[in-house]
Every structure is written in C-alpha cells, then in structure tokens.
C-alpha positions as CSV (number, residue, x, y, z in Angstrom):
1,M,-42.0,-28.3,18.2
2,D,-44.5,-25.5,18.9
3,Y,-46.0,-22.7,16.2
4,K,-43.7,-19.9,17.7
5,E,-40.9,-21.7,16.8
6,V,-41.7,-22.6,13.6
7,E,-42.7,-18.9,12.9
8,Q,-38.7,-18.4,13.8
9,L,-37.5,-21.1,11.8
10,L,-39.8,-19.9,8.9
11,D,-38.3,-15.9,9.1
12,K,-34.4,-17.7,9.5
13,F,-35.3,-19.6,6.4
14,Y,-36.8,-16.5,4.2
15,N,-33.5,-14.7,5.7
16,A,-31.3,-17.3,4.5
17,H,-30.1,-17.8,8.0
18,T,-30.7,-21.7,8.7
19,T,-28.5,-24.3,8.6
20,C,-29.2,-27.9,6.8
21,P,-30.5,-29.6,9.7
22,E,-33.0,-26.7,10.7
23,E,-34.3,-26.9,7.1
24,Q,-34.9,-30.5,7.3
25,K,-36.5,-29.9,11.0
26,L,-39.1,-27.6,9.7
27,Y,-39.8,-29.4,6.7
28,D,-40.7,-32.5,8.4
29,W,-42.9,-30.4,10.7
30,L,-44.5,-28.7,7.8
31,C,-45.5,-32.5,6.2
32,S,-46.5,-33.7,9.5
33,E,-50.3,-33.9,10.4
34,E,-49.4,-31.1,12.8
35,C,-48.9,-28.1,10.3
36,S,-51.8,-26.2,9.8
37,E,-53.6,-25.4,6.5
38,E,-52.6,-21.7,6.8
39,L,-48.7,-22.8,6.5
40,F,-49.6,-24.8,3.2
41,I,-47.7,-22.2,0.8
42,D,-44.8,-22.4,3.0
43,R,-44.9,-26.1,3.4
44,E,-44.7,-26.3,-0.9
45,I,-41.8,-23.1,-0.8
46,I,-39.5,-25.6,1.3
47,R,-40.5,-28.7,0.2
48,T,-39.8,-27.3,-3.5
49,Y,-36.5,-26.0,-2.2
50,I,-35.5,-29.0,-0.4
51,Q,-35.8,-31.2,-3.7
52,Q,-33.9,-28.7,-5.8
53,H,-31.7,-28.3,-3.1
54,P,-30.5,-31.7,-1.9
55,P,-27.5,-31.9,1.0
56,V,-24.3,-31.7,0.2
57,D,-21.5,-33.7,1.9
58,I,-18.4,-31.6,2.2
59,P,-15.1,-33.2,2.7
60,K,-13.6,-32.7,5.7
61,D,-10.0,-32.0,4.0
62,I,-11.6,-29.5,1.4
63,E,-9.8,-26.4,2.9
64,L,-6.6,-28.1,2.6
65,K,-7.3,-28.9,-0.9
66,M,-8.6,-24.9,-1.6
67,E,-5.1,-23.5,-0.3
68,V,-3.2,-26.0,-2.4
69,L,-5.3,-25.3,-5.5
70,I,-5.0,-21.4,-4.8
71,D,-1.0,-21.9,-4.2
72,Q,-0.9,-23.8,-7.4
73,W,-3.1,-20.7,-9.3
74,A,-0.8,-18.0,-7.9
75,D,2.8,-20.0,-8.6
76,S,1.6,-20.8,-12.4
77,E,0.2,-17.0,-12.8
78,H,3.4,-15.6,-11.5
79,Q,5.1,-18.4,-14.0
80,S,3.0,-17.3,-16.6
81,I,4.0,-13.5,-16.1
82,R,7.5,-14.6,-16.1
83,K,7.0,-16.3,-19.6
84,K,5.4,-13.5,-20.7
85,I,8.2,-10.9,-19.9
86,Y,11.3,-12.7,-20.8
87,P,11.1,-13.5,-24.3
88,K,10.2,-10.0,-24.9
89,W,13.5,-8.9,-23.6
90,K,15.5,-11.7,-25.3
91,Y,13.9,-10.5,-28.5
92,I,14.7,-7.1,-27.9
93,A,18.2,-8.0,-27.1
94,G,19.0,-10.2,-30.0
95,T,17.5,-7.2,-32.3
96,A,19.9,-4.8,-30.4
97,A,22.6,-7.0,-30.8
98,I,21.7,-7.8,-35.0
99,A,21.6,-3.8,-35.1
100,A,25.1,-3.3,-33.4
101,L,26.5,-5.7,-35.8
102,V,24.9,-4.1,-38.9
103,I,26.1,-0.7,-38.0
104,G,29.7,-2.0,-37.1
105,A,30.4,-3.9,-40.5
106,T,29.2,-1.0,-42.1
107,F,31.5,1.2,-40.6
108,Y,34.3,-1.2,-41.5
109,F,33.8,-2.0,-44.6
110,H,32.9,1.7,-45.8
111,S,35.6,3.5,-44.1
112,P,37.9,5.2,-46.3
113,Q,41.1,3.0,-47.1
114,K,44.1,4.4,-46.0
115,G,46.2,3.1,-48.8
116,V,49.9,3.4,-49.2
117,Y,50.3,5.9,-52.4
118,V,53.0,4.9,-54.9
119,D,55.0,7.3,-57.0
120,T,54.3,6.6,-60.7
121,C,57.2,9.1,-61.9
122,Q,60.4,8.4,-61.0
123,T,61.7,12.0,-62.1
124,P,60.7,15.5,-61.7
125,E,60.2,15.3,-65.4
126,E,58.0,12.7,-65.9
127,A,55.7,14.2,-63.2
128,Y,55.8,17.2,-65.2
129,V,54.6,15.5,-68.2
130,E,51.9,13.7,-66.4
131,V,50.6,17.2,-64.6
132,Q,50.7,18.8,-68.3
133,K,48.5,15.8,-69.7
134,A,46.2,16.1,-67.0
135,L,45.8,19.9,-67.4
136,S,45.7,19.7,-71.0
137,L,42.5,17.2,-70.6
138,I,41.1,19.2,-68.3
139,S,41.3,22.4,-70.9
140,E,39.6,20.3,-73.4
141,T,36.5,19.5,-71.5
142,M,36.2,22.8,-70.5
143,Q,36.5,24.1,-74.1
144,K,33.8,21.6,-75.1
145,G,31.5,22.6,-72.6
146,I,31.9,26.4,-73.3
147,E,31.5,26.2,-77.0
148,P,27.9,25.7,-76.9
149,I,27.2,28.3,-74.6
150,I,29.6,30.9,-76.8
151,D,27.8,29.6,-79.9
152,H,24.3,30.4,-78.6
153,Q,24.9,33.9,-77.5
C-alpha cells in the first residue's frame, strides 16, 4: 500500500466513512515496519479505536427480526391505547346509568299520590258540622295569634 492510499484511508477514517475491512487494513499497515514515524499519532489513535470498538458480527436475518419487533411494538401500543380508552367509556356509561336510576326512582317515589278520596260524611248535615268545627279551630288559632298584638299596642 502506498503513502497516497494510506492518506486517503486516514481521511475516510477521520470523516467516519471507512468500513471495517478498510479500518483493519489501515491498522495492519500502520503497525507494519513500512509505517513512518510521522504517522505515529495516527497509529495510536487507530489502535486505541480498534481495541475499544472490536468488529461486531451482524446476523443476516437482523432485518426480519427488527421488522417483527417493530410490528409487535406497534400492535402493543395500539392495544394499550385501546385499553386506556375503553375502561373510561365503561365508567362513564356506568355512572350515567346509575344517575338515571337515581333520578327515575326519585321521581317515582316522591311524586304526588293520586289517592281515592273517601267521603267521611254521609249526609250534608254531617259535612256542615265538620266544616263548622274546622272553621272554629281556625278562628281560635287566629285569635290566639292576634291577642298578643292587640295587648302590646
């Protein structure tokens, strides 16, 4: 490998455009005896980089696995949103049903009862006597209420 090719590989390396085989080729050349002392710093940088970042074998079916995982995540996200929404509607519907039952029961049990009126008096004379009793009771009560006012004046 000539010096010009090494310079090109170094430029690609520093711009993060090299592949793993190119990095290995550059490292091998820099560690060989052909390397000059002026590239000592580059050799140390690349040596440190390669030691800290060993090449990783990527499985061939990684794309398929990633697609399956992404689809699973999308499905689980959709299901979690559905699980969050539906219980809210169940609680709202249940609360509305209970409120409707309470309101309906209130109107049913507290509505005025239309009862059957039964005559308490058999003759008009008996009714007249009952009316006189009621009016005399009202009159007595009114007199009791007016007496303190008259006495006070």
